[in-house]
C-alpha positions in Angstrom: 129.7 6.7 -69.9 132.5 8.3 -71.3 132.6 7.0 -74.5 129.0 7.8 -75.0 129.7 11.6 -74.6 133.3 11.2 -76.5 133.5 12.1 -80.0 133.9 8.9 -82.3 134.2 5.0 -81.4 135.3 3.8 -78.1 136.1 -0.3 -77.7 136.4 -1.5 -74.7 138.0 -5.2 -73.6 137.1 -6.8 -70.5 134.6 -5.5 -69.9 132.1 -7.9 -66.9 128.9 -8.9 -67.4 127.3 -7.8 -64.2 123.6 -6.3 -63.2 125.5 -3.2 -62.4 127.2 -2.4 -65.3 124.3 -3.8 -68.0 122.0 -1.7 -66.1 124.7 1.3 -67.2 124.5 -0.2 -70.9 120.7 0.1 -70.8 120.6 3.3 -69.7 123.1 4.9 -72.1 121.1 2.8 -74.6 117.7 4.6 -73.9 119.6 8.2 -73.8 120.8 7.5 -77.7 124.2 5.9 -77.5 124.5 2.8 -80.1 126.7 0.3 -77.9 127.6 -3.0 -79.9 128.7 -6.1 -78.0 131.0 -8.2 -80.7 131.4 -10.8 -77.2 130.4 -10.8 -74.0 133.4 -8.9 -72.5 134.0 -6.4 -75.2 132.0 -3.2 -76.6 131.5 -1.1 -79.1 130.2 2.2 -78.1 129.6 5.0 -80.8 129.8 8.4 -78.8 127.4 11.3 -79.7 129.6 14.0 -78.3 128.7 16.7 -75.4 125.7 17.3 -77.1 124.2 14.5 -78.2 122.6 12.4 -75.7 118.4 12.7 -75.6 116.0 12.7 -73.3 113.4 10.0 -72.6 109.6 9.7 -71.0 110.9 7.4 -68.8 113.0 6.6 -65.3 116.3 5.4 -66.1 116.8 2.0 -63.9 120.0 1.8 -62.4 119.4 -1.5 -60.7 121.4 -1.7 -57.4 124.1 0.3 -59.0 124.8 2.8 -56.5 127.9 4.4 -58.4 125.8 4.6 -61.9 123.1 6.5 -60.0 125.3 9.2 -58.5 127.3 9.4 -61.6 124.7 9.2 -64.1 123.4 12.2 -61.9 126.7 14.6 -62.6 126.2 13.6 -66.4 122.8 14.6 -67.1 122.7 17.7 -64.4 123.9 19.9 -67.3 121.8 17.9 -70.1 118.8 20.5 -71.8 117.1 17.7 -71.0 115.0 16.0 -67.5 115.5 12.6 -65.9 114.5 10.7 -63.7 116.5 7.9 -62.0 115.3 4.8 -60.0 116.6 1.5 -58.7 115.6 -1.5 -56.9 114.4 -1.7 -53.6 117.8 -1.9 -51.9 118.9 1.4 -53.7 115.6 3.2 -53.4 116.8 3.3 -49.6 120.4 4.8 -50.3 121.1 8.5 -49.8 121.8 10.9 -52.8 122.6 13.8 -51.2 126.1 14.6 -50.9 126.0 14.0 -54.6 123.0 16.2 -55.0 124.2 19.2 -53.0 127.3 20.3 -54.8 125.6 20.2 -57.8 123.3 22.1 -56.6 125.9 24.4 -56.0 126.9 24.2 -59.5 123.1 25.4 -60.4 121.8 21.9 -60.9 118.5 21.6 -60.0 117.9 18.4 -58.3 115.5 16.9 -56.3 115.6 13.6 -54.4 112.9 11.9 -52.1 113.7 13.0 -48.1 117.7 13.1 -49.5 117.2 9.1 -51.4 115.9 7.9 -55.3 114.1 8.6 -57.1 116.1 11.2 -58.0 114.7 14.1 -60.8 117.3 16.0 -62.7 115.7 19.2 -64.5 118.2 19.7 -67.1 120.3 22.6 -66.9 122.8 23.7 -69.7 124.0 26.3 -67.5 126.2 24.7 -64.8 128.8 27.2 -63.2 132.3 26.0 -62.2 132.8 25.5 -58.0 135.5 25.2 -56.0 134.2 22.2 -53.3 135.7 21.1 -50.9 134.3 17.9 -49.9 133.4 17.1 -46.4 134.1 13.5 -46.8 136.0 11.5 -49.0 133.5 9.9 -51.5 135.1 9.0 -55.0 131.9 8.3 -56.3 130.7 12.4 -55.1 134.2 13.7 -56.9 133.0 12.0 -59.9 129.6 13.0 -60.5 130.9 17.0 -60.1 133.8 15.9 -62.4 131.4 14.7 -65.1 129.2 17.7 -63.9 132.1 20.1 -64.5 132.7 19.1 -68.3 129.4 21.4 -69.2 130.2 24.0 -66.5 131.4 27.4 -67.1 135.4 28.3 -65.9 137.2 26.1 -63.7 136.0 23.5 -60.9 138.0 22.5 -58.5 137.8 19.6 -55.9 139.7 19.3 -52.8 139.4 16.1 -51.1 139.7 15.4 -46.9 141.3 12.2 -47.9 142.7 10.2 -50.9 139.7 8.5 -52.6 139.9 6.5 -55.8 141.2 8.0 -59.0 139.4 6.0 -61.8 137.4 8.5 -63.0 140.4 10.9 -63.3 142.5 8.5 -64.9 139.3 7.6 -67.7 138.7 11.6 -68.2 142.6 11.9 -68.9 142.4 8.7 -71.5 139.7 10.4 -73.5 141.5 13.7 -73.7 140.7 15.8 -71.0 143.1 18.1 -69.4 143.2 17.8 -65.8 145.3 19.2 -62.8 146.4 18.1 -59.7 147.9 19.8 -57.0 148.0 17.9 -53.4 144.4 17.2 -52.2 142.3 19.2 -55.0 141.7 17.9 -58.4 140.8 20.9 -61.5 138.9 20.7 -64.6 137.4 23.1 -67.1 134.6 22.8 -68.3 134.3 23.0 -72.5 136.4 20.2 -73.0 135.1 17.8 -75.6 136.3 14.1 -75.1 137.7 11.6 -77.6 136.5 8.2 -78.4 139.1 5.5 -77.3 140.3 1.8 -76.7 140.0 0.6 -72.9 141.5 -2.5 -71.8 139.7 -3.0 -68.1 141.9 -5.0 -65.6 140.7 -7.4 -63.3 138.7 -5.5 -60.5 140.6 -5.3 -57.3 137.3 -6.1 -55.1 136.6 -8.9 -56.7 140.2 -10.1 -56.4 139.7 -9.2 -52.7 137.5 -12.4 -51.4 140.0 -14.6 -52.8 142.9 -12.9 -51.7 141.8 -13.5 -48.4 140.6 -17.0 -49.1 144.0 -17.3 -50.2 145.5 -16.6 -46.7 143.0 -18.4 -44.7 143.5 -21.3 -46.5 145.1 -24.5 -44.6 147.1 -25.3 -47.8 148.1 -24.7 -51.3 148.7 -21.1 -52.8 146.7 -18.8 -55.1 147.4 -17.0 -58.6 145.5 -13.9 -59.2 146.1 -12.7 -62.8 146.1 -9.4 -64.2 144.6 -7.3 -61.1 143.8 -3.9 -61.6 146.7 -2.3 -59.0 145.6 1.4 -59.0 147.2 2.5 -55.8 144.1 4.4 -54.5 141.8 1.4 -54.7 144.8 -1.7 -52.5 144.1 -0.8 -49.3 143.4 -4.0 -48.4 146.3 -5.2 -49.7 148.3 -3.1 -47.7 146.4 -4.1 -44.9 146.9 -8.0 -44.8 150.1 -7.2 -45.7 150.5 -5.5 -42.3 148.6 -9.0 -40.6 151.7 -11.2 -41.9 149.6 -12.0 -45.5 151.9 -13.9 -47.6 151.0 -11.9 -50.8 153.4 -11.7 -53.6 153.5 -9.0 -56.7 155.1 -9.8 -60.0 154.7 -8.6 -63.3 153.9 -5.1 -62.3 153.1 -3.1 -65.7 150.7 -0.6 -67.1 147.2 -1.2 -69.3 145.8 1.9 -70.5 145.8 4.1 -67.7 146.0 1.8 -65.1 148.6 -0.1 -63.4 147.7 -4.5 -62.9 149.9 -7.0 -61.4 149.8 -10.8 -60.8 149.2 -11.6 -56.9 150.7 -15.0 -55.5 149.0 -16.0 -52.2 149.9 -18.4 -49.7 148.9 -19.2 -46.2 149.3 -17.1 -44.0 149.6 -16.6 -39.7 147.5 -13.1 -39.3 148.1 -11.0 -36.9 145.6 -9.0 -35.7 145.9 -5.4 -36.8 144.8 -1.5 -35.7 143.8 -0.3 -39.6 145.4 3.2 -40.1 142.7 6.0 -40.6 144.5 6.6 -43.9 143.6 3.8 -45.9 140.3 2.9 -44.4 139.1 5.4 -47.8 141.1 3.0 -49.8 139.7 0.1 -48.6 136.1 0.6 -47.5 134.7 -1.5 -50.3 136.7 -5.0 -48.9 136.1 -4.3 -45.2 133.2 -7.3 -45.2 136.3 -9.7 -45.9 138.9 -8.1 -44.0 136.5 -8.7 -40.8 136.8 -12.1 -42.2 140.6 -12.2 -42.0 140.6 -10.6 -38.5 138.5 -13.2 -36.7 141.0 -15.6 -38.4 144.1 -13.7 -36.9 146.1 -14.0 -33.5 144.7 -11.0 -31.8 142.2 -8.2 -31.6 141.7 -6.1 -34.7 140.1 -2.7 -34.5 138.8 -0.9 -37.5 137.3 2.8 -36.7 136.4 6.0 -39.5 134.6 3.6 -41.1 131.2 5.0 -41.1 130.9 4.9 -44.8 129.3 1.3 -44.5 126.7 2.2 -42.6 125.4 3.5 -46.3 126.2 0.9 -48.6 123.5 -1.8 -50.1 123.0 -2.7 -46.5 124.3 -1.2 -43.2 127.2 -3.5 -43.7 129.0 -2.9 -40.2 125.4 -4.1 -38.4 125.0 -7.3 -41.1 128.4 -8.0 -40.5 127.8 -8.2 -36.7 124.7 -10.3 -37.0 126.7 -12.4 -39.3 129.9 -12.7 -37.3 127.6 -13.5 -34.0 126.0 -16.2 -35.9 129.3 -17.9 -36.4 130.2 -17.5 -32.7 132.7 -14.5 -33.6 133.5 -12.2 -30.4 133.2 -8.8 -31.6 132.3 -5.4 -30.6 129.9 -3.1 -32.8 131.1 0.5 -33.1 129.5 3.3 -34.3 132.0 3.7 -37.2 133.3 0.3 -37.1 134.0 -2.7 -35.3 136.8 -4.6 -32.7 137.0 -8.6 -33.4 138.8 -11.1 -31.3 141.0 -13.0 -33.0 140.8 -16.5 -33.2 143.6 -17.7 -35.2 145.3 -19.4 -31.3 141.9 -21.5 -31.5 142.3 -25.3 -32.1 140.4 -26.3 -35.0 137.8 -24.2 -36.6 137.4 -20.6 -36.5 133.5 -20.0 -37.4 130.6 -22.3 -36.4 127.9 -23.8 -38.4 125.1 -21.2 -39.1 122.7 -19.5 -41.1 123.5 -15.7 -42.3 121.0 -13.1 -43.7 123.1 -11.0 -46.1 120.2 -8.5 -46.7 120.6 -8.7 -50.5 124.0 -7.2 -49.9 126.5 -9.2 -52.8 129.7 -8.2 -50.7 128.0 -9.4 -47.5 126.8 -13.1 -49.5 130.8 -13.7 -50.7 132.4 -12.4 -47.3 130.5 -15.3 -45.3 131.3 -17.6 -48.4 134.9 -17.5 -47.9 134.6 -17.9 -43.9 133.0 -21.5 -44.8 136.8 -22.0 -45.3 137.5 -22.1 -41.8 133.8 -22.9 -40.7 133.1 -26.5 -38.7 129.8 -26.8 -40.1 127.5 -25.9 -43.0 127.5 -22.0 -43.2 123.6 -20.9 -45.0 123.7 -17.5 -46.2 120.3 -16.2 -47.1 119.2 -14.0 -50.1 122.4 -14.4 -52.6 120.8 -13.4 -56.1 122.5 -10.2 -55.8 126.1 -11.5 -56.1 125.7 -11.5 -59.8 125.7 -7.4 -59.5 129.2 -7.1 -59.2 130.8 -10.5 -59.7 128.2 -12.9 -62.3 129.8 -16.7 -61.5 131.8 -16.3 -58.1 129.9 -19.3 -57.2 131.7 -21.3 -59.8 135.0 -20.0 -59.8 135.1 -20.3 -55.8 134.3 -24.3 -56.9 137.1 -24.3 -58.8 139.6 -22.8 -56.3 138.0 -25.5 -53.7 135.8 -23.8 -51.9 132.4 -26.8 -51.3 129.4 -24.3 -52.3 126.5 -25.6 -53.3 122.8 -23.9 -54.0 119.7 -24.9 -52.5 116.1 -24.8 -53.7 115.0 -21.0 -53.8 112.5 -20.8 -51.1 109.3 -17.8 -49.7 113.1 -16.4 -47.8 114.7 -16.3 -51.4 117.7 -18.0 -52.7 119.7 -19.8 -51.0 124.0 -20.8 -51.0 125.4 -23.3 -48.6 128.9 -23.9 -48.1 130.9 -26.1 -46.0 
């Protein structure tokens, strides 16, 4: 997205050919950005500059990409043309007002349908800077405001109630923008022009998280993960697992562009239950489904609070994980903002019984219960797994290569299925 509005050529290595990323490419191309793909994992983006995007007379389809929709709201709010954003059935149920509200304070004219998509953006090329105190820690909302701030008059300031992912700030700086950070506040002056650059994308920490937990709960062997992004605003799960006693060795820490990377060596570990520190919740928000699998395999209880954000992801991840854990015989208590689990790490034999899991089309739910199969007494059958490709195409093949016994079952009326043993 930043390459699309920059001056000059941006090259990207390490592009993830996921449905979310492909939906973003398709939308940018529709808006007039030429994007070449010399290889499946590389891009050449010919930036059109700050004023070069062109409107279209059809809705831009974000697929399942909630991040893309919220960031495009910021990118398109200050344009001179109108835009409409839609998505798949899951995305059309997700809330968008948290991003729309601060953009309206900047003068943007944005409409939602009872707070949800479709999102109609009436181009307003006269946005004004704001001093925005975020009521809820959200990297997506922060990023939407910063993207709009590029076209706003004056200095926009965004203050976070707790640290959130800072990929957007790092990326803006990589494209030549001048930002300042003072404590919890990041500031960006409007009117800055971005310059094309080279981006080398690290391996995604959220994707690595499933294999980190798999390596910890496995009974034997070790697992190496190479070139994983180690941005400190993303590695909350690593700190949580280490506090649980996980044997995870970090080596080769280096910098790849604006982002730090490292190799991880994970060994089977005797985990212990933990009360997740509140300050780590925003830094591990996408990884909590697989954390619940780790907590079930730990000795002693675990407690997560302050994670109500999980209610408004691709599914209500607290409720859906609770349903799945119940199906697999894991004692727990569902809370409005989290969950309490009775770890079974002291039990003889398997941690999970076999069962049937409804993923509700949520890729992280499906992959988390695939990891649970390592400690299951019988097959776990996971329903509706097609959306795994939204974030992690090739997950099943890679998991099989690491020793998980996954097999795909024929699709039926209820949707695609995967069985784990």
